[in-house]
Each structure stands twice: as structure tokens, then as C-alpha cells.
C-alpha positions in Angstrom: -23.8 -41.5 -16.4 -26.3 -40.9 -13.5 -26.9 -37.1 -12.5 -26.3 -36.8 -8.9 -28.7 -34.2 -7.1 -26.5 -31.1 -6.0 -26.6 -29.8 -2.8 -28.5 -26.5 -2.3 -26.3 -23.3 -2.5 -25.6 -21.9 1.0 -27.4 -18.6 0.4 -30.6 -16.8 1.5 -33.0 -15.7 -1.0 -35.1 -13.6 1.3 -33.6 -10.3 0.9 -35.3 -7.3 2.6 -37.4 -9.6 4.8 -34.4 -11.3 6.3 -34.3 -9.2 9.6 -38.2 -10.2 10.2 -37.2 -13.7 10.0 -34.2 -13.4 12.2 -36.5 -11.7 14.8 -39.0 -14.5 14.6 -36.1 -17.1 15.4 -34.9 -15.1 18.3 -38.3 -14.7 19.9 -39.0 -18.6 19.5 -35.6 -19.3 20.9 -35.5 -16.6 23.6 -34.5 -18.0 27.0 -33.6 -21.6 25.4 -30.1 -23.0 25.9 -28.6 -24.4 22.8 -26.8 -27.6 22.8 -24.3 -28.3 20.0 -24.7 -31.2 17.9 -22.9 -32.3 14.9 -23.4 -29.8 12.2 -25.4 -27.4 14.3 -27.7 -26.7 17.4 -30.7 -28.2 19.0 -33.0 -26.6 21.6 -35.5 -28.1 24.1 -38.7 -26.1 24.1 -42.1 -26.1 25.4 -44.7 -28.1 23.4 -46.8 -25.1 23.2 -44.4 -23.6 20.7 -44.2 -26.6 18.4 -46.5 -25.2 15.9 -44.7 -21.8 15.7 -41.4 -23.7 15.3 -42.7 -25.5 12.6 -43.9 -22.4 10.7 -40.7 -20.6 11.2 -38.6 -23.6 10.1 -40.7 -24.1 7.0 -40.5 -20.4 6.0 -36.6 -20.7 6.7 -36.3 -23.7 4.5 -38.1 -21.8 1.8 -35.4 -19.2 1.7 -32.4 -21.2 2.8 -32.8 -24.8 1.6 -29.4 -25.7 2.9 -30.8 -25.7 6.5 -32.0 -29.1 7.8 -34.6 -29.0 10.8 -35.9 -31.8 12.8 -38.6 -31.8 15.4 -39.0 -34.4 17.9 -41.9 -34.6 20.5 -40.9 -35.3 24.0 -44.3 -35.2 26.1 -44.4 -31.6 27.4 -41.4 -30.5 25.5 -39.9 -31.0 22.1 -36.3 -30.9 20.6 -35.7 -28.7 17.6 -32.5 -29.5 15.8 -31.1 -27.0 13.3 -28.1 -28.2 10.9 -26.1 -26.6 8.2 -23.2 -27.5 6.1 -20.1 -25.7 7.5 -20.3 -22.9 5.1 -23.7 -22.1 6.6 -22.6 -22.0 10.3 -22.3 -18.0 10.1 -26.0 -17.8 8.9 -27.1 -20.3 11.6 -25.3 -18.1 14.1 -27.1 -15.1 12.8 -30.6 -16.5 13.2 -29.9 -18.0 16.6 -27.4 -15.9 18.2 -25.3 -18.9 18.8 -22.4 -20.2 16.9 -22.6 -24.0 16.0 -19.5 -26.4 15.7 -20.0 -28.0 12.5 -18.5 -31.4 11.7 
């Protein structure tokens, strides 16, 4: 019998620092229009924000490992995709201010 890796629990381990992390996301995404993608949202952002986006996403991954983040460079812009299992949709809505349609 082979052990299958389990999916991370849909829970945040950040506790009291949660609002600070939400504020970082909201600041990063301010003015950006989300596009609904399968399982989440994606944003087209200026390349000048790519380092900040990578830091915020890495910090989020540390406390909420069920989220998946992808960065794709597009010249002067980059795409930040944020995905979650259906149970995490409300948490993604909390950090982005937008409700994703999960599939």
C-alpha cells in the first residue's frame, strides 16, 4: 500500500497577524481588476510589483499552504494567479476583496 500525500488543510495558521497580511494583499492588488480563472483569480500587475508579489505570496503560502500562486512575466507586466480548493474560496475573497468562482 502506497501512502498518498494528503492535501493541506484549509486553515490559516497566522492568527493575530492575519489582518496585516490581508492589508499587504489589498495594497498590492489595489486598482487591479481580477479575472476569474478555474479555482481562483488572476491579476495583471506592473512588473515593478513582482518582487513584492513574490514576498507576499511566499508569506501567504507559509500560513495557508492550501493556496497556489503562479507568477508569469509578460514584459512590462506580470500575471499573478491565485488558486484555492473550493473550501478556501471565502479566504481568497477575504485577502483579495473578490469572490472567486471555484471549479
